C-alpha positions as CSV (number, residue, x, y, z in Angstrom):
1,M,194.3,156.1,61.9
2,T,190.9,157.2,62.9
3,A,188.6,155.0,65.0
4,D,185.3,154.2,63.3
5,F,182.3,153.7,65.5
6,S,179.7,154.2,62.8
7,Q,179.2,150.6,61.8
8,I,177.4,149.3,64.9
9,R,173.8,148.5,64.2
10,R,170.9,150.0,66.1
11,N,170.0,146.6,67.5
12,E,173.5,146.0,68.9
13,H,173.2,148.0,72.1
14,L,174.3,145.5,74.6
15,P,177.5,146.2,76.4
16,A,179.2,143.1,75.0
17,R,178.5,144.3,71.4
18,I,179.9,147.7,72.1
19,A,183.0,146.3,73.9
20,G,183.5,144.0,70.9
21,H,183.4,146.9,68.5
22,I,185.8,149.1,70.5
23,G,188.0,146.1,71.0
24,K,188.3,145.6,67.3
25,E,189.3,149.3,66.9
26,I,192.0,148.7,69.5
27,T,193.4,145.4,68.1
28,E,193.4,146.7,64.5
29,G,195.3,149.8,65.6
30,R,192.8,152.5,65.1
31,I,193.0,153.4,68.8
32,A,196.7,153.3,69.7
33,P,198.3,152.1,72.9
34,G,198.3,154.8,75.5
35,E,195.4,156.7,73.8
36,R,192.4,157.6,75.9
37,L,189.0,156.3,74.9
38,P,186.3,158.9,74.2
39,T,184.4,160.0,77.3
40,E,181.4,158.0,78.5
41,H,179.2,160.9,77.4
42,L,180.6,160.9,73.9
43,L,180.5,157.1,73.5
44,A,176.9,157.0,74.8
45,K,175.9,159.7,72.3
46,T,177.8,157.9,69.5
47,F,176.2,154.5,70.1
48,G,172.8,155.9,71.1
49,V,172.8,154.2,74.5
50,S,172.9,155.2,78.2
51,R,176.1,155.9,80.0
52,S,175.5,152.9,82.2
53,V,175.7,150.7,79.1
54,V,178.9,152.3,78.1
55,R,180.3,151.8,81.6
56,E,179.5,148.1,81.4
57,A,181.3,147.9,78.0
58,I,184.4,149.6,79.4
59,A,184.3,147.2,82.3
60,Q,184.4,144.3,79.9
61,L,187.4,145.8,78.0
62,R,189.1,146.2,81.4
63,N,188.3,142.5,82.2
64,E,189.9,141.5,78.9
65,G,193.0,143.5,79.7
66,L,192.6,145.9,76.7
67,V,192.2,149.1,78.8
68,E,192.9,150.4,82.2
69,T,190.7,152.9,83.9
70,R,192.1,155.9,85.9
71,Q,189.8,157.4,88.5
72,G,188.5,160.8,87.3
73,V,190.6,160.7,84.1
74,G,189.2,158.0,81.8
75,A,190.0,154.7,80.1
76,F,193.3,154.2,78.3
77,V,194.4,151.5,75.9
78,L,197.2,149.2,77.2
79,E,200.3,148.3,75.4
80,A,200.0,144.9,73.6
81,Q,202.4,143.2,76.0
82,G,200.4,144.3,79.0
83,R,197.1,143.0,77.7
84,G,195.3,139.9,79.1
85,A,195.7,136.7,77.2
86,I,192.0,135.6,77.5
87,R,189.9,136.7,74.6
88,I,186.9,134.9,73.1
89,E,185.3,136.6,70.1
90,Q,181.6,137.0,70.4
91,T,181.1,135.4,66.9
92,A,182.7,132.1,68.2
93,L,179.8,131.8,70.6
94,S,177.3,131.5,67.7
95,D,178.4,127.8,67.8
96,R,176.1,126.1,70.2
97,E,178.7,123.7,71.5
98,T,181.2,126.4,72.2
99,F,178.6,128.4,74.0
100,R,177.5,125.4,76.0
101,S,181.2,124.8,77.1
102,L,181.4,128.4,78.3
103,F,178.2,128.1,80.3
104,Q,179.5,124.9,81.8
105,L,182.6,126.8,83.0
106,R,180.4,129.4,84.5
107,M,178.7,126.9,86.8
108,P,181.6,126.1,89.2
109,L,182.9,129.7,89.1
110,E,179.7,131.4,90.1
111,I,178.6,128.8,92.6
112,E,181.8,129.1,94.5
113,A,181.7,132.9,94.1
114,A,178.3,132.9,95.9
115,G,179.7,130.8,98.7
116,L,182.7,133.0,99.2
117,A,180.5,136.2,99.0
118,A,178.4,134.8,101.8
119,V,181.4,134.5,104.0
120,H,183.3,137.7,103.1
121,H,180.7,140.3,102.0
122,N,180.4,143.7,103.8
123,D,177.7,146.3,103.9
124,D,178.9,148.0,100.8
125,D,178.7,144.7,98.9
126,L,175.1,144.3,100.0
127,K,174.2,147.8,98.9
128,K,175.6,147.1,95.4
129,L,173.6,143.8,95.3
130,D,170.5,145.6,96.4
131,D,171.0,148.5,94.0
132,A,171.3,146.0,91.1
133,L,168.2,144.2,92.3
134,A,166.3,147.5,92.5
135,R,167.2,148.2,88.8
136,M,166.2,144.6,87.9
137,T,162.8,145.0,89.5
138,G,162.1,148.6,88.5
139,A,160.5,150.0,85.3
140,E,163.7,149.2,83.3
141,K,163.4,145.4,83.8
142,W,161.6,145.0,80.5
143,T,164.5,146.7,78.6
144,D,168.2,146.0,77.9
145,Q,168.8,147.9,81.2
146,G,167.4,144.8,83.0
147,I,170.3,142.8,81.5
148,V,172.8,145.4,82.5
149,A,171.5,145.3,86.0
150,D,171.7,141.5,86.0
151,L,175.4,141.6,85.0
152,A,176.0,144.3,87.7
153,F,174.5,141.9,90.3
154,H,176.9,139.1,89.3
155,R,179.9,141.4,89.2
156,A,179.0,142.7,92.7
157,L,178.8,139.2,94.0
158,A,182.2,138.3,92.5
159,I,183.7,141.4,94.1
160,A,182.3,140.4,97.5
161,T,184.4,137.2,97.3
162,R,187.5,139.3,98.2
163,N,189.4,137.3,95.6
164,E,190.6,139.6,92.8
165,Y,190.3,136.9,90.2
166,F,186.6,136.2,90.6
167,P,185.5,139.6,89.2
168,L,187.9,139.1,86.3
169,F,186.7,135.7,85.2
170,V,183.1,135.9,86.2
171,G,182.8,139.3,84.6
172,F,184.4,138.0,81.4
173,I,182.1,135.1,81.1
174,A,178.9,136.9,82.1
175,E,179.4,139.6,79.5
176,R,179.4,136.9,76.8
177,I,176.5,135.1,78.3
178,S,174.5,138.3,78.2
179,L,173.8,138.1,74.5
180,A,172.2,134.7,75.0
181,I,170.2,136.1,77.9
182,N,168.8,138.8,75.5
183,A,168.0,136.1,73.0
184,A,166.2,134.0,75.6
185,R,164.1,137.1,76.6
186,A,163.2,137.7,73.0
187,A,162.1,134.1,72.4
188,A,160.1,133.6,75.6
189,V,157.1,135.2,77.3
190,L,159.0,138.2,78.7
191,E,157.0,138.6,81.9
192,E,157.5,135.0,82.9
193,I,161.2,134.9,82.3
194,V,161.9,138.3,83.9
195,E,159.9,137.5,87.0
196,T,161.5,134.1,87.4
197,T,165.0,135.5,86.9
198,I,164.3,138.2,89.5
199,A,163.1,135.6,92.0
200,E,166.3,133.6,91.6
201,H,168.5,136.6,92.2
202,V,166.5,137.6,95.3
203,A,167.1,134.1,96.6
204,I,170.8,134.4,96.0
205,R,170.9,137.8,97.8
206,D,168.9,136.5,100.7
207,A,171.2,133.5,101.1
208,V,174.3,135.6,101.0
209,V,172.9,137.8,103.8
210,T,172.6,134.8,106.1
211,R,176.4,134.2,105.7
212,D,175.6,130.6,105.0
213,P,177.9,129.5,102.1
214,M,176.1,126.2,101.5
215,K,172.8,128.0,101.2
216,A,174.3,130.7,98.9
217,R,175.9,128.0,96.6
218,A,172.6,126.2,96.4
219,A,170.7,129.3,95.4
220,M,173.3,130.1,92.7
221,R,173.2,126.6,91.5
222,S,169.4,126.7,91.2
223,H,169.6,130.0,89.3
224,L,172.2,128.7,86.8
225,I,170.3,125.5,86.2
226,G,167.2,127.6,85.5
227,A,169.2,129.9,83.2
228,A,170.5,126.9,81.3
229,A,167.0,125.5,80.9
230,R,165.8,128.8,79.6
231,L,168.5,128.7,77.0
232,D,167.7,125.1,76.1
233,L,171.1,124.0,77.2
234,T,171.8,120.5,78.6
235,L,174.6,120.6,81.1
236,E,176.6,117.8,82.8
237,I,175.7,118.5,86.4
238,S,176.9,116.4,89.3
């Protein structure tokens, strides 16, 4: 069978949408177990996006256990029995209550991730956080690349926990939340929501640098409460 990447619409350029499309090609057998995905360059050209967006999409597929990446070689489809059991179809999140439940799960995970990152981070982790912030605050902050950088920040923070499961679960949830982030940006005064979001991320980064887990957790909690409000979500918060 031949994989078909022609059906993705021009307005579906976020990494989660691309990952969902490739994931469907895998689960429906058009890309076989053991087969290598097309190169980042070819996928970027096919979907009409940058390579960094493709990289984020492949990271999501890896988080879902659909592919494994081999340094310098590429991404390969895993055998069905080796794939992760967690999978939430993006279409399911069109239900507001389902989406709210996922966001509610995000709260304790990311708050604790911030606390652990404050304790366990190293210089390389800080560089990744700062690189993501630089992309969030640069000229691309008004585009989809600002969302890609936002996700990269949260993934870098999860990696800094030094707990291998935080990147897996935080990355999985954040990728799905990203579509709602894009919707919130479209519905709001973009300048206001972008600048507020950047300020919240800077506060998280600064708290992590102090190696104060309580301060880092508080900064993340404030960010997530703000993010929920921007999505008009009412959460049960203790």
